[in-house]
C-alpha positions, 0 to 999 in steps of 0.5 A: 500499499502506498501512502501518501503525505497529501492527497489532492481532490480535483485538478482544476486551478486550486488542485493543481496549485495545492499539488504544486506547493506541497510537492515543492515542499517535500511531500509526496503527492497523489492528485485524484481528478474525475477528468481524463486530462488535468486542468478542470472546467477552466482549462478544459481541454482536447488532446490536441489542444495548444491552449490558444483559446484558453485563458492563461493558458501559460499558467496551467502548462507551468502547473502541468509540467510540474506533475512529473513530481506528483502522483497524477491519476486520471479518470479517478472520481472520488466516491467516498472518504474513509476518515482516520480510525485513530491510528497512531499515523492517521490516514485517510483513505480516499475511494476512487473508481480505479481504487483506494488512495491513502494520505495523511492530508487531504485537500478538497479542490472539487470546484463546482457546477452550474446554478440554474433555476427553473422555468417553463420549457428548462426540460426541453432538449436543446436547453443547456447550461452554460458550463454544458456548453462550454465544456463541449466546445472545449472538450470536443470541439463542436457547438450544441445548436446552430441558433443560440440563446445565452441567458442567465447571469455573471461573467460566465456568460462571456466566454461562453457566447464568444466561444460559441460564436467563434466555433462558427454558432450563431449567437442570437443574444446575451441576456444578463438578468442583471446590470453590470453597471452596477460594479461602479458601486464597488469601486475598491474591489473593482480597482483591486482587480484590474486584470478583470476588466482588461479580461472583459474588455477582451470579451466585449470586443470579440462579442462586437466582432461576432455581432452579438447582441448583449441585453441587460436586466433581461432573462429568459422566462420560457423556452417553447417547443415541443420535441426540441427547443424552438424559441425562447421568451425574454422579458425585462426585469425590474431592479427587485428582480421581478418581471416588467409587464408587458416586456416579453418577447420571442426570440427564435432559436435551437438551443439555449446555454443558461446559468445563474452562477455555480454551486460548490461541490461539497459532498466529500467534505460535508461527508467527513463532517466539514462545518459550512456556512452561507456564502454572500451569493446564496451558496453553501460552501466550506469554512476554513481559517487563513491556512485554508484548513476546515473544521476537520484536522488534516482536511484543507480546502480551496477554490470554489469550495470555499467560495465561488471567486473564479480561477485567480482565487482558486489559484491562490487558495491552491498554493496556501492550501497545499503549503499549509498541509505541508507545514502541518507535516513538518515540511519547510514552507514551499515559498518565502515569506515575502511570496506568503504575503503577496498571496494573502493580499492577493486573497483579500484582494480577490476575495473582495473582488468575489464579494463584489460580483456576487452583489452585482449577479445575484440569481433574480429573486423573482424567478419562482414567479416565472414558473407555472404550477406544472413547470418541473423542478426535479426533472429527475423525479418529474416534481412540479413546482406545484407540489413543493408549493403544496407540500409546504402550504398543505402538508406542514413541510418547514424545510427543504428536508421536509419537502424532500421527503414528502415530494421525492424532489432531489431523490433522483438520477442527480441527487438534487445537483440541479434541482437542490438550490431551487428546491430550497429557495422554494420552501424558503419562500413559501415558508415567508423566509430566506434560504438558510445553510440548513435548507441547502445542506440536506443537498450537499450531504450524500453518502456516495459521491460519485456514482458507483456500481454495487460491484465495485463496491463489494471489490473495495476492501 
């Protein structure tokens, strides 16, 4: 049995940075990832990609070049982590689809997946998440439709739209539910992340070059079609996120990419007992200290699992987490004190910008009003919005867990990954309160973090 000093789960920006830092300090490091190639969603690429179309590819190339000192296991989705059993030299047993890996320290860098909210027609073929559209484009080099609407909120809509347009798709419009002009209310945060302005300018130029219209305070409130999406209804939103009457317009398309930010993937950390908190964007995230340590001894976290903030913040947190894990094992610091100070300042600056981003791009508060009673909230179990509302109004459900047990929302194939956030928000709204950490925790708690067969479990010693 090979035992590692540090096991890093996830090979995106945070995981790569953590593995490199720990290895630089002399640790034996295992880097586990579900993907066939490192990079995560941010640097997802085909085997023959030269990186020209990817942001900050040189940073990825540098980190990938350091994997020679790391035991990188691709196609190794982690489905369970067994905590130490009181041994003199405690070790975590990390169960993957390709075997068990043992380590004295863990770094959770599992990233996030798309956050969506339901609306009539969102279950039609041709409606995909923004991240799904980008994954197909980066991973296979294909667009998922010919005439495409990109909608939701957040800066992520821009690279999705420009990527699809550059690949030959016709992007008929980007519909941003909020107003990016509100960044002017956060001058300190914006000034501390000047590179973000340059990046936004690049995407703006590409949208102009491909003649992609951009609409502020406008959302897709319905998708239309029978066996495939044929068009969407877009409507203007007021400052409170509610639809302005009489502003609905139909837009013809055969594809819709939609996303309202991201939901951190916390299953493994929550199963270990790591404490969580509610972040500014309404997401449940891991609570960490200044060293990126969670509440569970020996477990560190970095990237979107500690709060969605982009690749730059993930890289900084990954370096800090990997370095802290190494220090806890008595290894020398992986970088000098001056660089540590720079990393800490960068983390403060980037977290400040992330807070501004969440303030400018919230999920529109009025989205439940877009839903008809028969709009599905849980597509796996075909649970309509009306069933969730009835669970609160008539069956006395007081939280998302109660609604889940009464309606089966979140009990299907995705185990609440897609519908959990929306169901929690619907239940809280019907109960007359804001959604809290307890509402979301039920959808982040899963004994098995990945689909696994009974045969694989039986073969696991």
